[in-house]
GUVOSE-178949 format. One record per residue (C-alpha): x, y, z; residue in three letters; residue number from 0. Coordinates in Angstrom, 3 decimals, decimal comma, m for minus. Layout:
BEGIN
<pt u="X" v="Y" w="Z" code="ALA" pos="NUM"/>
...
END
This chain:
BEGIN
<pt u="m24,937" v="m29,593" w="9,456" code="MET" pos="0"/>
<pt u="m25,069" v="m32,237" w="11,775" code="LYS" pos="1"/>
<pt u="m23,917" v="m30,144" w="14,906" code="THR" pos="2"/>
<pt u="m27,321" v="m28,337" w="13,686" code="GLY" pos="3"/>
<pt u="m29,182" v="m30,838" w="13,875" code="ARG" pos="4"/>
<pt u="m28,467" v="m31,937" w="17,176" code="ILE" pos="5"/>
<pt u="m28,707" v="m28,189" w="18,485" code="ALA" pos="6"/>
<pt u="m32,384" v="m28,224" w="17,063" code="ILE" pos="7"/>
<pt u="m32,645" v="m31,736" w="18,208" code="SER" pos="8"/>
<pt u="m31,826" v="m30,815" w="21,874" code="VAL" pos="9"/>
<pt u="m34,141" v="m27,495" w="21,969" code="ALA" pos="10"/>
<pt u="m37,131" v="m29,560" w="20,818" code="VAL" pos="11"/>
<pt u="m36,379" v="m32,004" w="23,455" code="ILE" pos="12"/>
<pt u="m36,216" v="m29,620" w="26,017" code="ALA" pos="13"/>
<pt u="m39,484" v="m27,476" w="24,516" code="LEU" pos="14"/>
<pt u="m41,499" v="m30,323" w="24,973" code="LEU" pos="15"/>
<pt u="m41,925" v="m30,760" w="28,882" code="PRO" pos="16"/>
<pt u="m43,272" v="m27,033" w="28,462" code="ALA" pos="17"/>
<pt u="m45,838" v="m28,113" w="25,920" code="VAL" pos="18"/>
<pt u="m46,979" v="m31,373" w="28,039" code="MET" pos="19"/>
<pt u="m47,267" v="m29,702" w="31,027" code="SER" pos="20"/>
<pt u="m48,949" v="m26,773" w="29,222" code="ALA" pos="21"/>
<pt u="m52,021" v="m28,883" w="27,650" code="GLN" pos="22"/>
<pt u="m53,331" v="m29,972" w="31,227" code="PRO" pos="23"/>
<pt u="m53,277" v="m26,854" w="32,945" code="GLN" pos="24"/>
<pt u="m55,039" v="m24,817" w="29,854" code="ARG" pos="25"/>
<pt u="m57,703" v="m27,736" w="30,152" code="ARG" pos="26"/>
<pt u="m58,282" v="m27,177" w="33,538" code="ILE" pos="27"/>
<pt u="m58,252" v="m23,093" w="33,842" code="GLN" pos="28"/>
<pt u="m61,059" v="m24,132" w="30,785" code="GLU" pos="29"/>
<pt u="m62,617" v="m26,225" w="33,305" code="GLN" pos="30"/>
<pt u="m62,342" v="m23,810" w="35,663" code="GLN" pos="31"/>
<pt u="m64,002" v="m21,620" w="34,128" code="ALA" pos="32"/>
<pt u="m66,641" v="m23,276" w="33,048" code="ALA" pos="33"/>
<pt u="m67,827" v="m23,988" w="36,369" code="ARG" pos="34"/>
<pt u="m67,668" v="m20,236" w="37,152" code="GLN" pos="35"/>
<pt u="m69,583" v="m19,332" w="34,024" code="ASN" pos="36"/>
<pt u="m72,195" v="m21,673" w="33,310" code="PRO" pos="37"/>
<pt u="m73,079" v="m19,549" w="29,929" code="SER" pos="38"/>
<pt u="m70,188" v="m20,113" w="28,060" code="ILE" pos="39"/>
<pt u="m70,589" v="m22,478" w="25,273" code="THR" pos="40"/>
<pt u="m69,584" v="m26,407" w="25,908" code="LEU" pos="41"/>
<pt u="m67,444" v="m27,703" w="22,980" code="THR" pos="42"/>
<pt u="m67,919" v="m31,531" w="22,794" code="GLU" pos="43"/>
<pt u="m64,882" v="m32,490" w="24,610" code="ARG" pos="44"/>
<pt u="m66,270" v="m30,693" w="27,824" code="ALA" pos="45"/>
<pt u="m69,727" v="m32,168" w="27,192" code="ARG" pos="46"/>
<pt u="m67,747" v="m35,712" w="27,008" code="ALA" pos="47"/>
<pt u="m66,673" v="m34,685" w="30,500" code="GLN" pos="48"/>
<pt u="m69,543" v="m34,773" w="32,703" code="TYR" pos="49"/>
<pt u="m71,890" v="m37,956" w="32,763" code="PRO" pos="50"/>
<pt u="m75,688" v="m37,173" w="32,129" code="VAL" pos="51"/>
<pt u="m78,377" v="m39,451" w="32,023" code="GLN" pos="52"/>
<pt u="m78,990" v="m41,465" w="28,515" code="ALA" pos="53"/>
<pt u="m81,570" v="m40,000" w="26,170" code="THR" pos="54"/>
<pt u="m85,357" v="m41,810" w="25,780" code="VAL" pos="55"/>
<pt u="m85,057" v="m44,347" w="22,806" code="PRO" pos="56"/>
<pt u="m86,835" v="m43,610" w="20,037" code="SER" pos="57"/>
<pt u="m88,018" v="m47,121" w="19,915" code="GLU" pos="58"/>
<pt u="m89,532" v="m48,877" w="23,461" code="VAL" pos="59"/>
<pt u="m92,229" v="m50,995" w="24,382" code="ASN" pos="60"/>
<pt u="m94,461" v="m49,225" w="27,128" code="TRP" pos="61"/>
<pt u="m94,167" v="m45,752" w="27,606" code="LYS" pos="62"/>
<pt u="m96,120" v="m43,225" w="30,019" code="ARG" pos="63"/>
<pt u="m95,790" v="m39,783" w="30,214" code="ASP" pos="64"/>
<pt u="m96,638" v="m37,991" w="33,578" code="ILE" pos="65"/>
<pt u="m96,528" v="m34,356" w="33,976" code="TYR" pos="66"/>
<pt u="m95,543" v="m33,239" w="37,412" code="ARG" pos="67"/>
<pt u="m96,046" v="m29,714" w="39,376" code="GLU" pos="68"/>
<pt u="m93,125" v="m29,080" w="42,242" code="LEU" pos="69"/>
<pt u="m93,625" v="m26,763" w="44,861" code="ASP" pos="70"/>
<pt u="m90,387" v="m25,005" w="45,624" code="LEU" pos="71"/>
<pt u="m91,914" v="m24,401" w="49,080" code="LYS" pos="72"/>
<pt u="m91,261" v="m27,684" w="49,797" code="LYS" pos="73"/>
<pt u="m88,068" v="m28,718" w="51,433" code="GLU" pos="74"/>
<pt u="m86,808" v="m31,653" w="48,873" code="VAL" pos="75"/>
<pt u="m87,400" v="m29,053" w="46,332" code="ASN" pos="76"/>
<pt u="m85,721" v="m26,215" w="47,814" code="ALA" pos="77"/>
<pt u="m82,371" v="m27,037" w="45,853" code="ALA" pos="78"/>
<pt u="m84,134" v="m25,618" w="42,990" code="LEU" pos="79"/>
<pt u="m84,870" v="m22,184" w="44,484" code="TYR" pos="80"/>
<pt u="m81,879" v="m21,463" w="46,403" code="TYR" pos="81"/>
<pt u="m79,751" v="m19,526" w="46,337" code="PRO" pos="82"/>
<pt u="m81,658" v="m16,524" w="45,504" code="GLU" pos="83"/>
<pt u="m78,714" v="m14,490" w="44,614" code="GLU" pos="84"/>
<pt u="m75,529" v="m15,890" w="43,240" code="PRO" pos="85"/>
<pt u="m73,504" v="m17,012" w="46,036" code="LEU" pos="86"/>
<pt u="m70,060" v="m17,509" w="44,928" code="GLY" pos="87"/>
<pt u="m69,957" v="m19,945" w="41,674" code="ASP" pos="88"/>
<pt u="m73,223" v="m21,574" w="42,702" code="ARG" pos="89"/>
<pt u="m76,276" v="m20,205" w="40,989" code="VAL" pos="90"/>
<pt u="m79,983" v="m21,225" w="41,384" code="ASN" pos="91"/>
<pt u="m81,750" v="m23,053" w="38,651" code="PHE" pos="92"/>
<pt u="m83,509" v="m20,177" w="36,948" code="PHE" pos="93"/>
<pt u="m80,615" v="m18,111" w="36,815" code="THR" pos="94"/>
<pt u="m78,833" v="m20,481" w="34,769" code="LEU" pos="95"/>
<pt u="m81,065" v="m21,503" w="32,068" code="VAL" pos="96"/>
<pt u="m82,161" v="m17,956" w="32,359" code="PHE" pos="97"/>
<pt u="m78,856" v="m16,524" w="31,368" code="ARG" pos="98"/>
<pt u="m78,262" v="m19,570" w="28,922" code="LEU" pos="99"/>
<pt u="m81,634" v="m18,579" w="26,868" code="ILE" pos="100"/>
<pt u="m80,463" v="m14,528" w="27,080" code="ILE" pos="101"/>
<pt u="m77,027" v="m15,775" w="25,969" code="ASP" pos="102"/>
<pt u="m78,160" v="m17,776" w="22,931" code="GLY" pos="103"/>
<pt u="m77,159" v="m21,119" w="24,415" code="LYS" pos="104"/>
<pt u="m80,298" v="m22,883" w="24,906" code="ILE" pos="105"/>
<pt u="m83,257" v="m22,269" w="22,995" code="PRO" pos="106"/>
<pt u="m86,738" v="m21,806" w="25,300" code="ALA" pos="107"/>
<pt u="m90,082" v="m23,411" w="23,392" code="TYR" pos="108"/>
<pt u="m93,553" v="m21,532" w="23,498" code="GLU" pos="109"/>
<pt u="m95,813" v="m22,778" w="26,594" code="TYR" pos="110"/>
<pt u="m99,075" v="m23,298" w="24,437" code="ARG" pos="111"/>
<pt u="m102,481" v="m23,554" w="25,451" code="LEU" pos="112"/>
<pt u="m102,857" v="m26,970" w="25,618" code="ASP" pos="113"/>
<pt u="m100,085" v="m27,088" w="28,373" code="GLY" pos="114"/>
<pt u="m98,164" v="m29,752" w="26,004" code="ASN" pos="115"/>
<pt u="m94,388" v="m28,947" w="24,802" code="GLU" pos="116"/>
<pt u="m93,354" v="m28,955" w="21,018" code="LEU" pos="117"/>
<pt u="m89,396" v="m28,734" w="20,311" code="PHE" pos="118"/>
<pt u="m89,705" v="m27,769" w="17,241" code="THR" pos="119"/>
<pt u="m88,304" v="m24,353" w="15,352" code="ASP" pos="120"/>
<pt u="m91,439" v="m22,909" w="14,852" code="SER" pos="121"/>
<pt u="m92,738" v="m23,056" w="18,451" code="ASN" pos="122"/>
<pt u="m89,050" v="m21,335" w="19,452" code="LYS" pos="123"/>
<pt u="m89,594" v="m18,461" w="21,845" code="VAL" pos="124"/>
<pt u="m87,709" v="m15,206" w="20,781" code="ASP" pos="125"/>
<pt u="m85,742" v="m13,721" w="23,778" code="VAL" pos="126"/>
<pt u="m86,900" v="m9,895" w="22,890" code="GLY" pos="127"/>
<pt u="m90,331" v="m11,068" w="23,008" code="SER" pos="128"/>
<pt u="m89,770" v="m13,574" w="26,138" code="LEU" pos="129"/>
<pt u="m88,305" v="m10,354" w="28,233" code="LEU" pos="130"/>
<pt u="m91,037" v="m7,583" w="26,971" code="GLU" pos="131"/>
<pt u="m94,093" v="m10,490" w="28,244" code="LYS" pos="132"/>
<pt u="m92,891" v="m11,185" w="31,714" code="PHE" pos="133"/>
<pt u="m91,434" v="m7,534" w="31,935" code="TYR" pos="134"/>
<pt u="m87,621" v="m7,998" w="32,147" code="VAL" pos="135"/>
<pt u="m85,834" v="m4,903" w="32,181" code="TYR" pos="136"/>
<pt u="m83,167" v="m5,086" w="30,224" code="TYR" pos="137"/>
<pt u="m80,735" v="m3,211" w="27,480" code="GLU" pos="138"/>
<pt u="m80,063" v="m4,848" w="23,657" code="GLU" pos="139"/>
<pt u="m75,963" v="m3,692" w="22,543" code="LYS" pos="140"/>
<pt u="m74,635" v="m5,052" w="19,312" code="ASP" pos="141"/>
<pt u="m77,938" v="m7,352" w="19,076" code="GLY" pos="142"/>
<pt u="m77,347" v="m9,214" w="22,423" code="LYS" pos="143"/>
<pt u="m79,768" v="m9,031" w="25,374" code="TYR" pos="144"/>
<pt u="m78,172" v="m7,446" w="28,300" code="ILE" pos="145"/>
<pt u="m79,969" v="m8,258" w="31,724" code="VAL" pos="146"/>
<pt u="m78,525" v="m7,664" w="34,955" code="SER" pos="147"/>
<pt u="m78,952" v="m10,176" w="38,160" code="GLN" pos="148"/>
<pt u="m81,196" v="m7,983" w="39,924" code="THR" pos="149"/>
<pt u="m83,719" v="m7,934" w="36,911" code="ASP" pos="150"/>
<pt u="m83,916" v="m11,597" w="36,748" code="ILE" pos="151"/>
<pt u="m86,929" v="m12,500" w="38,308" code="PRO" pos="152"/>
<pt u="m85,388" v="m15,984" w="39,950" code="SER" pos="153"/>
<pt u="m87,179" v="m14,772" w="43,326" code="SER" pos="154"/>
<pt u="m91,004" v="m14,960" w="41,657" code="GLU" pos="155"/>
<pt u="m90,264" v="m18,443" w="39,877" code="VAL" pos="156"/>
<pt u="m91,932" v="m20,800" w="42,912" code="LEU" pos="157"/>
<pt u="m92,946" v="m23,832" w="40,903" code="LYS" pos="158"/>
<pt u="m91,724" v="m25,763" w="38,327" code="TYR" pos="159"/>
<pt u="m93,379" v="m28,151" w="35,944" code="TYR" pos="160"/>
<pt u="m91,604" v="m31,138" w="34,671" code="ILE" pos="161"/>
<pt u="m92,492" v="m33,997" w="31,996" code="LYS" pos="162"/>
<pt u="m91,440" v="m37,506" w="33,177" code="GLU" pos="163"/>
<pt u="m91,530" v="m40,443" w="30,625" code="SER" pos="164"/>
<pt u="m91,615" v="m44,158" w="32,023" code="ASN" pos="165"/>
<pt u="m90,332" v="m46,444" w="29,724" code="PHE" pos="166"/>
<pt u="m89,281" v="m50,475" w="29,074" code="LEU" pos="167"/>
<pt u="m86,304" v="m50,544" w="26,918" code="ASP" pos="168"/>
<pt u="m86,720" v="m53,077" w="24,310" code="GLN" pos="169"/>
<pt u="m82,665" v="m53,140" w="23,717" code="ARG" pos="170"/>
<pt u="m81,705" v="m54,050" w="27,729" code="THR" pos="171"/>
<pt u="m85,891" v="m54,552" w="28,952" code="SER" pos="172"/>
<pt u="m85,027" v="m52,505" w="31,794" code="ASP" pos="173"/>
<pt u="m87,978" v="m50,116" w="33,056" code="TYR" pos="174"/>
<pt u="m86,456" v="m46,027" w="33,520" code="GLN" pos="175"/>
<pt u="m87,999" v="m42,987" w="34,421" code="THR" pos="176"/>
<pt u="m85,910" v="m39,678" w="32,554" code="ARG" pos="177"/>
<pt u="m86,993" v="m36,212" w="32,801" code="VAL" pos="178"/>
<pt u="m88,031" v="m35,067" w="29,623" code="THR" pos="179"/>
<pt u="m88,845" v="m31,510" w="29,818" code="ALA" pos="180"/>
<pt u="m89,270" v="m28,275" w="32,131" code="VAL" pos="181"/>
<pt u="m91,151" v="m25,780" w="32,454" code="CYS" pos="182"/>
<pt u="m90,795" v="m22,660" w="35,305" code="PRO" pos="183"/>
<pt u="m93,556" v="m21,365" w="36,324" code="VAL" pos="184"/>
<pt u="m93,708" v="m17,462" w="37,429" code="ILE" pos="185"/>
<pt u="m96,384" v="m16,493" w="40,448" code="ILE" pos="186"/>
<pt u="m96,966" v="m12,767" w="40,530" code="ARG" pos="187"/>
<pt u="m99,756" v="m10,760" w="42,518" code="GLU" pos="188"/>
<pt u="m103,104" v="m9,449" w="40,375" code="ASP" pos="189"/>
<pt u="m105,125" v="m7,138" w="41,311" code="ILE" pos="190"/>
<pt u="m106,901" v="m7,184" w="44,639" code="GLY" pos="191"/>
<pt u="m104,157" v="m9,383" w="46,377" code="SER" pos="192"/>
<pt u="m104,691" v="m12,518" w="44,110" code="SER" pos="193"/>
<pt u="m102,095" v="m14,571" w="43,384" code="PHE" pos="194"/>
<pt u="m101,492" v="m15,781" w="39,409" code="THR" pos="195"/>
<pt u="m99,213" v="m18,443" w="38,502" code="GLN" pos="196"/>
<pt u="m97,782" v="m18,077" w="34,529" code="TYR" pos="197"/>
<pt u="m96,152" v="m20,905" w="33,050" code="PRO" pos="198"/>
<pt u="m93,425" v="m19,235" w="31,174" code="MET" pos="199"/>
<pt u="m91,761" v="m21,477" w="28,534" code="PHE" pos="200"/>
<pt u="m90,684" v="m25,102" w="27,597" code="TRP" pos="201"/>
<pt u="m87,027" v="m26,212" w="28,033" code="LEU" pos="202"/>
<pt u="m85,966" v="m29,348" w="26,473" code="ASN" pos="203"/>
<pt u="m83,771" v="m31,460" w="28,703" code="TYR" pos="204"/>
<pt u="m81,322" v="m32,643" w="26,186" code="ASP" pos="205"/>
<pt u="m80,655" v="m29,267" w="25,964" code="ASP" pos="206"/>
<pt u="m79,564" v="m28,173" w="29,199" code="ILE" pos="207"/>
<pt u="m78,573" v="m31,138" w="30,716" code="ARG" pos="208"/>
<pt u="m74,741" v="m30,505" w="29,827" code="PRO" pos="209"/>
<pt u="m74,740" v="m26,947" w="31,766" code="TYR" pos="210"/>
<pt u="m76,841" v="m29,053" w="34,867" code="LEU" pos="211"/>
<pt u="m73,902" v="m31,632" w="34,916" code="SER" pos="212"/>
<pt u="m71,488" v="m29,316" w="35,937" code="GLN" pos="213"/>
<pt u="m73,491" v="m26,879" w="38,606" code="THR" pos="214"/>
<pt u="m73,372" v="m27,986" w="41,841" code="ARG" pos="215"/>
<pt u="m75,812" v="m27,303" w="44,680" code="VAL" pos="216"/>
<pt u="m76,616" v="m28,020" w="48,388" code="MET" pos="217"/>
<pt u="m79,348" v="m30,546" w="49,016" code="THR" pos="218"/>
<pt u="m79,860" v="m30,820" w="52,847" code="SER" pos="219"/>
<pt u="m79,912" v="m27,607" w="55,588" code="SER" pos="220"/>
<pt u="m77,891" v="m30,479" w="57,550" code="LEU" pos="221"/>
<pt u="m75,298" v="m31,282" w="55,364" code="ASN" pos="222"/>
<pt u="m73,868" v="m28,186" w="53,797" code="ASN" pos="223"/>
<pt u="m71,199" v="m29,279" w="51,169" code="THR" pos="224"/>
<pt u="m72,511" v="m29,149" w="47,735" code="THR" pos="225"/>
<pt u="m72,094" v="m32,770" w="46,902" code="ASN" pos="226"/>
<pt u="m74,793" v="m33,131" w="43,832" code="MET" pos="227"/>
<pt u="m75,041" v="m31,569" w="40,694" code="SER" pos="228"/>
<pt u="m78,594" v="m30,633" w="38,785" code="LEU" pos="229"/>
<pt u="m78,430" v="m33,151" w="36,832" code="ASP" pos="230"/>
<pt u="m77,919" v="m35,733" w="39,421" code="ASP" pos="231"/>
<pt u="m81,250" v="m34,424" w="40,985" code="TYR" pos="232"/>
<pt u="m82,929" v="m35,031" w="38,136" code="PHE" pos="233"/>
<pt u="m81,506" v="m38,482" w="37,548" code="VAL" pos="234"/>
<pt u="m81,898" v="m39,702" w="40,937" code="MET" pos="235"/>
<pt u="m85,675" v="m37,351" w="41,411" code="ARG" pos="236"/>
<pt u="m84,475" v="m36,364" w="44,225" code="CYS" pos="237"/>
<pt u="m87,597" v="m33,552" w="43,560" code="TYR" pos="238"/>
<pt u="m91,050" v="m34,248" w="44,996" code="ASP" pos="239"/>
<pt u="m93,722" v="m33,703" w="42,756" code="GLY" pos="240"/>
<pt u="m97,628" v="m33,777" w="42,422" code="GLU" pos="241"/>
<pt u="m99,112" v="m35,525" w="39,255" code="ILE" pos="242"/>
<pt u="m101,462" v="m32,299" w="37,363" code="TYR" pos="243"/>
<pt u="m101,899" v="m34,434" w="34,163" code="LYS" pos="244"/>
<pt u="m100,640" v="m37,383" w="31,893" code="THR" pos="245"/>
<pt u="m100,663" v="m37,820" w="28,555" code="SER" pos="246"/>
<pt u="m103,693" v="m39,559" w="27,125" code="ASN" pos="247"/>
<pt u="m105,847" v="m39,325" w="23,797" code="LEU" pos="248"/>
<pt u="m108,024" v="m36,534" w="25,182" code="HIS" pos="249"/>
<pt u="m105,198" v="m34,112" w="26,524" code="ASN" pos="250"/>
<pt u="m107,063" v="m33,565" w="29,690" code="ARG" pos="251"/>
<pt u="m105,421" v="m32,947" w="33,015" code="PRO" pos="252"/>
<pt u="m106,485" v="m34,288" w="36,075" code="LEU" pos="253"/>
<pt u="m108,305" v="m31,176" w="37,676" code="ALA" pos="254"/>
<pt u="m110,734" v="m31,166" w="34,727" code="GLU" pos="255"/>
<pt u="m112,504" v="m34,078" w="35,756" code="TYR" pos="256"/>
<pt u="m111,430" v="m34,545" w="39,253" code="CYS" pos="257"/>
<pt u="m114,484" v="m31,795" w="40,335" code="GLU" pos="258"/>
<pt u="m113,374" v="m32,288" w="44,430" code="THR" pos="259"/>
<pt u="m109,621" v="m32,438" w="45,991" code="ASP" pos="260"/>
<pt u="m110,596" v="m35,647" w="47,486" code="THR" pos="261"/>
<pt u="m111,068" v="m37,027" w="43,948" code="LEU" pos="262"/>
<pt u="m108,252" v="m35,375" w="42,660" code="LEU" pos="263"/>
<pt u="m105,873" v="m36,973" w="45,573" code="LYS" pos="264"/>
<pt u="m107,710" v="m40,102" w="44,740" code="ALA" pos="265"/>
<pt u="m106,785" v="m40,315" w="40,972" code="GLU" pos="266"/>
<pt u="m103,172" v="m38,777" w="42,225" code="GLN" pos="267"/>
<pt u="m102,329" v="m42,290" w="43,754" code="SER" pos="268"/>
<pt u="m104,042" v="m44,035" w="41,396" code="ASN" pos="269"/>
<pt u="m101,795" v="m43,520" w="39,070" code="ILE" pos="270"/>
<pt u="m98,704" v="m43,656" w="41,223" code="GLU" pos="271"/>
<pt u="m100,026" v="m47,214" w="42,017" code="LYS" pos="272"/>
<pt u="m100,545" v="m48,079" w="38,293" code="GLN" pos="273"/>
<pt u="m97,302" v="m47,307" w="37,788" code="LEU" pos="274"/>
<pt u="m95,763" v="m49,341" w="40,388" code="LEU" pos="275"/>
<pt u="m97,940" v="m52,179" w="39,934" code="ASP" pos="276"/>
<pt u="m96,974" v="m52,402" w="36,507" code="PHE" pos="277"/>
<pt u="m92,763" v="m52,352" w="37,265" code="GLU" pos="278"/>
<pt u="m94,006" v="m54,491" w="39,941" code="ALA" pos="279"/>
<pt u="m95,788" v="m57,104" w="37,620" code="GLY" pos="280"/>
<pt u="m92,308" v="m56,852" w="35,040" code="LEU" pos="281"/>
<pt u="m90,231" v="m58,583" w="38,661" code="TRP" pos="282"/>
<pt u="m93,041" v="m60,680" w="38,508" code="ALA" pos="283"/>
<pt u="m92,491" v="m61,963" w="34,901" code="SER" pos="284"/>
<pt u="m89,087" v="m62,616" w="35,205" code="ALA" pos="285"/>
<pt u="m89,827" v="m66,272" w="37,065" code="GLY" pos="286"/>
<pt u="m89,595" v="m67,478" w="40,489" code="LYS" pos="287"/>
<pt u="m87,183" v="m67,284" w="43,450" code="SER" pos="288"/>
<pt u="m85,388" v="m69,995" w="44,873" code="VAL" pos="289"/>
<pt u="m87,610" v="m70,422" w="47,592" code="GLU" pos="290"/>
<pt u="m90,192" v="m71,170" w="44,975" code="GLY" pos="291"/>
<pt u="m91,742" v="m68,109" w="45,950" code="LYS" pos="292"/>
<pt u="m93,198" v="m65,624" w="42,678" code="SER" pos="293"/>
<pt u="m90,783" v="m62,003" w="42,739" code="VAL" pos="294"/>
<pt u="m93,690" v="m60,076" w="43,019" code="ALA" pos="295"/>
<pt u="m94,232" v="m61,275" w="46,203" code="ASP" pos="296"/>
<pt u="m91,101" v="m59,774" w="47,320" code="SER" pos="297"/>
<pt u="m92,172" v="m56,322" w="46,373" code="ILE" pos="298"/>
<pt u="m94,042" v="m54,227" w="48,772" code="PRO" pos="299"/>
<pt u="m96,421" v="m52,877" w="46,622" code="SER" pos="300"/>
<pt u="m100,294" v="m53,268" w="45,165" code="GLY" pos="301"/>
<pt u="m102,289" v="m56,236" w="46,492" code="ARG" pos="302"/>
<pt u="m99,026" v="m57,983" w="47,462" code="ASN" pos="303"/>
<pt u="m98,571" v="m54,710" w="49,514" code="ARG" pos="304"/>
<pt u="m101,785" v="m55,651" w="50,995" code="ALA" pos="305"/>
<pt u="m100,810" v="m59,608" w="51,773" code="LYS" pos="306"/>
<pt u="m97,849" v="m58,181" w="53,893" code="GLU" pos="307"/>
<pt u="m99,990" v="m56,121" w="55,712" code="ASN" pos="308"/>
<pt u="m102,959" v="m58,655" w="56,841" code="LYS" pos="309"/>
<pt u="m102,916" v="m59,648" w="60,151" code="ALA" pos="310"/>
<pt u="m102,563" v="m63,655" w="60,598" code="PRO" pos="311"/>
<pt u="m105,502" v="m65,555" w="61,375" code="ALA" pos="312"/>
<pt u="m106,167" v="m66,447" w="65,310" code="ALA" pos="313"/>
<pt u="m104,874" v="m70,102" w="65,944" code="ALA" pos="314"/>
<pt u="m107,851" v="m72,067" w="66,650" code="LYS" pos="315"/>
<pt u="m107,604" v="m73,780" w="69,743" code="PRO" pos="316"/>
<pt u="m107,225" v="m77,634" w="69,784" code="LYS" pos="317"/>
<pt u="m110,143" v="m79,799" w="71,494" code="LYS" pos="318"/>
<pt u="m108,536" v="m81,969" w="74,782" code="ALA" pos="319"/>
<pt u="m109,484" v="m85,718" w="73,749" code="PRO" pos="320"/>
<pt u="m111,898" v="m86,858" w="76,364" code="ALA" pos="321"/>
<pt u="m110,827" v="m89,072" w="79,565" code="PRO" pos="322"/>
<pt u="m111,084" v="m93,195" w="78,744" code="LYS" pos="323"/>
<pt u="m113,534" v="m94,686" w="81,616" code="PRO" pos="324"/>
<pt u="m111,190" v="m96,455" w="83,627" code="GLN" pos="325"/>
<pt u="m111,606" v="m100,029" w="83,778" code="ARG" pos="326"/>
<pt u="m112,523" v="m101,810" w="87,287" code="GLN" pos="327"/>
<pt u="m109,953" v="m104,732" w="88,454" code="ALA" pos="328"/>
<pt u="m111,270" v="m108,110" w="88,140" code="ARG" pos="329"/>
<pt u="m110,109" v="m109,634" w="91,188" code="GLY" pos="330"/>
<pt u="m109,449" v="m113,488" w="91,984" code="THR" pos="331"/>
<pt u="m110,789" v="m116,667" w="91,051" code="SER" pos="332"/>
<pt u="m111,717" v="m117,296" w="94,604" code="ALA" pos="333"/>
<pt u="m113,486" v="m113,669" w="95,154" code="GLU" pos="334"/>
<pt u="m115,853" v="m114,423" w="91,965" code="ARG" pos="335"/>
<pt u="m116,826" v="m117,876" w="93,299" code="VAL" pos="336"/>
<pt u="m117,637" v="m116,240" w="96,769" code="SER" pos="337"/>
<pt u="m119,769" v="m113,325" w="94,914" code="LEU" pos="338"/>
<pt u="m121,382" v="m115,755" w="92,872" code="GLN" pos="339"/>
<pt u="m122,621" v="m117,397" w="95,798" code="ARG" pos="340"/>
<pt u="m124,001" v="m114,736" w="98,043" code="THR" pos="341"/>
<pt u="m126,134" v="m113,501" w="94,527" code="ARG" pos="342"/>
END
């Protein structure tokens, strides 16, 4: 009996290294498969392995929402467009999210007439209706939608709308900017050789960020290493987008009240300056620097930037002092007596 227990213990001990080595190897294989096939469902453990940006807190002291238009023809935004076709384990941004939508991994939300996003169950887009609306060829098998890579209209998505939330976190008193929503915009040629852009749907950034964090992109033509994830790209704000709307009481885009391109550019610059000045004001209220200057004086924005660029006043020339009159020598007493007698 004792000999049998010893034999069982020896067998268990012998199997331990194989069990311990199999678990990490299996985890590595799962991670590699996740990178090659981003459409798989991520477990909570897998989500925790990829660092992502924090969500916008529900309670903030101050917040301003900005809507930007990203033109993918700009070099800085090209990371979202290329590669046009999958290249190894690399896919472009639209191919990634489109696959996630048709596989049922993430929801898409209707782009409403007012242009605002509404992340509710009643506003979710039906996948079949989405494919029909944008004339995407598909097959349906066992209740699933099958779309070949050549039928995904990623080459026609030439713009994105994004929503940024600029807020002051009352827990940490930090000023932060977060991307909260993304909308792909497809551009197609209509009758008469005119091009029209069609916003497709809104995506909640919180839904897609775990998948973006494991998708690597190449952000430079000079450096061909895929050294950044799509989540890093958005978190670090590597994109360049022009403001087309802000959240306001009348829900009016800039183009509605800016009648000319000049007024539109001026309004965009004014909004950018307001954000910079607000952030600079937070630094200014933090206190004085060691030299006694305000912290805002060291931030080159707003009126402080104007102070920096102002040319120093020319120094006034100092007037030379008037020369003092020279006193004549008085002479000796004998000379003075002789001079008096002469007079």
